[in-house]
C-alpha positions in Angstrom: 37.6 159.0 35.5 34.6 159.8 37.7 31.4 157.7 37.5 27.8 158.2 38.6 26.5 154.8 39.6 23.0 155.7 40.9 21.3 154.2 37.8 23.3 151.0 37.7 21.7 147.9 39.3 23.8 145.4 41.2 22.9 142.0 42.5 25.1 141.2 45.5 25.3 137.6 46.6 26.9 136.2 49.9 25.7 133.8 52.5 27.3 135.7 55.3 25.0 138.6 56.4 27.9 140.7 57.8 29.8 140.5 54.5 26.6 141.2 52.5 25.9 144.3 54.5 29.5 145.6 54.6 29.8 145.2 50.8 26.4 146.8 50.2 27.6 149.8 52.4 30.7 150.1 50.3 28.7 150.1 47.1 26.3 152.7 48.5 29.4 154.8 49.3 30.4 154.5 45.6 26.9 155.9 44.7 25.1 152.7 43.8 21.4 153.0 44.9 19.9 149.9 43.4 21.6 147.0 45.2 19.6 143.8 45.5 20.7 141.2 48.0 20.7 137.4 47.9 22.1 134.9 50.3 22.8 132.0 47.9 23.1 131.3 44.2 19.6 129.8 43.9 18.0 133.0 45.4 20.3 135.2 43.3 19.3 133.4 40.0 15.6 133.9 40.8 16.1 137.6 41.6 18.3 138.1 38.5 15.4 137.0 36.3 13.2 139.9 37.4 15.8 142.5 38.7 18.0 142.2 35.5 21.2 143.6 37.1 23.9 145.4 35.2 26.5 143.7 37.4 26.6 140.7 39.7 29.0 140.4 42.6 29.0 137.0 44.2 30.8 135.0 46.8 32.3 131.7 45.6 31.5 129.4 48.5 27.9 129.2 49.5 25.4 126.4 50.3 22.7 125.4 48.0 24.4 127.0 44.9 27.8 128.5 44.9 29.1 131.5 42.9 30.6 129.4 40.1 27.3 127.3 39.8 25.4 130.6 39.7 27.7 131.9 37.0 27.1 128.8 34.9 23.4 129.1 35.4 23.4 132.8 34.4 25.5 132.1 31.3 23.8 128.9 30.1 20.2 128.7 31.4 17.5 129.7 28.9 15.6 131.3 31.7 18.5 133.8 32.4 17.5 137.4 31.8 21.0 138.4 30.7 23.7 135.8 30.1 26.2 138.6 29.2 26.0 140.3 32.6 29.4 141.0 34.1 30.1 138.8 37.2 32.7 139.5 39.8 33.4 136.6 42.1 34.8 137.1 45.7 36.8 134.5 47.4 39.4 134.1 50.1 41.3 131.5 48.0 43.5 132.9 45.3 45.6 129.9 44.2 46.2 129.8 40.4 44.0 126.7 39.8 41.1 128.5 41.6 41.5 131.6 39.4 41.7 129.5 36.3 38.6 127.6 37.3 36.7 130.9 37.8 38.0 132.2 34.5 37.0 128.9 32.7 33.5 129.1 34.1 32.7 132.5 32.7 33.6 134.8 35.6 34.4 138.4 34.4 36.6 139.5 37.4 38.2 137.8 40.4 38.3 139.7 43.8 40.3 138.2 46.6 39.1 138.6 50.2 39.9 140.4 52.3 39.6 143.3 49.9 39.6 147.1 50.4 37.0 149.4 49.0 39.6 150.5 46.4 40.0 146.9 45.3 36.3 146.5 44.7 36.1 149.9 43.0 39.0 148.9 40.7 37.3 145.7 39.7 34.1 147.6 38.9 36.0 150.1 36.8 37.8 147.2 35.0 34.4 145.8 34.0 33.4 149.2 32.6 36.5 150.4 31.0 38.0 147.1 29.6 35.0 145.0 28.6 35.8 141.7 26.8 33.9 140.1 24.0 32.0 137.0 24.8 33.0 133.6 23.4 30.4 130.9 22.8 31.7 127.4 22.2 30.5 123.9 23.0 32.5 123.9 26.2 32.6 127.6 27.2 30.4 130.7 27.3 31.7 133.8 28.9 34.1 136.7 28.5 37.1 136.1 26.4 39.7 134.5 28.6 42.5 136.3 26.7 43.2 139.6 28.4 45.4 141.3 25.8 43.8 143.0 22.9 46.4 143.6 20.2 44.7 145.8 17.7 47.5 145.7 15.1 47.7 141.9 15.0 47.7 140.7 11.4 48.8 137.1 11.8 46.7 134.0 11.5 43.7 133.3 13.6 44.7 132.1 17.0 42.3 129.1 16.9 41.1 126.9 14.1 37.7 128.0 13.0 37.8 131.3 14.9 35.3 133.7 13.5 36.7 137.2 13.1 33.3 138.9 12.2 31.1 140.2 15.0 28.1 138.1 15.6 24.7 139.3 16.9 25.6 137.9 20.3 28.9 139.8 20.5 27.2 143.0 19.4 24.6 142.5 22.1 27.2 141.9 24.8 29.1 145.0 23.6 25.9 147.1 23.7 25.1 145.9 27.2 28.6 146.9 28.4 28.3 150.3 26.7 24.9 150.8 28.4 26.6 150.2 31.8 29.4 152.6 30.9 26.9 155.2 29.8 24.8 154.9 32.9 27.8 155.3 35.1 29.9 158.0 33.3 30.0 161.4 35.0 28.4 163.9 32.7 30.7 166.9 33.3 29.4 169.5 30.8 
């Protein structure tokens, strides 16, 4: 499927200028025109409040505030413009505990460095084509950590107290992801 990305807004966060510029160039090649840059999580959070990105791509390890701390702030802080924004985290460390930590902190997708432009594109497409509902509990807020969506499942609820009716927050998250998909879909008529 072909997408037009020129209307989608991306906040790109990395403390290494070379990586920031390289990734921005790749995103521009994909067609993204509105790419805001930040060099740490603190700066990124402040920019996210006014820029209101459709997608955040952040490095994990940064001084002042890292990518996981940024994600937590985006997801939980009342000053956040959009706690449902998809967040892709980039890191050179891909051990299972690290992936699980990212998942458990509300990261949408995990991108391992070094990555190719195809890897980055595939993660962006994953966010658009396979959005996940958000889960809000006392200990977690973020995309559902379960990847499989079995539509014909008729068994008992997987967790005690699990609500099966859509809440206003879930509808809002779904609407925001639909907006991103609509903005980027190629209108071939």
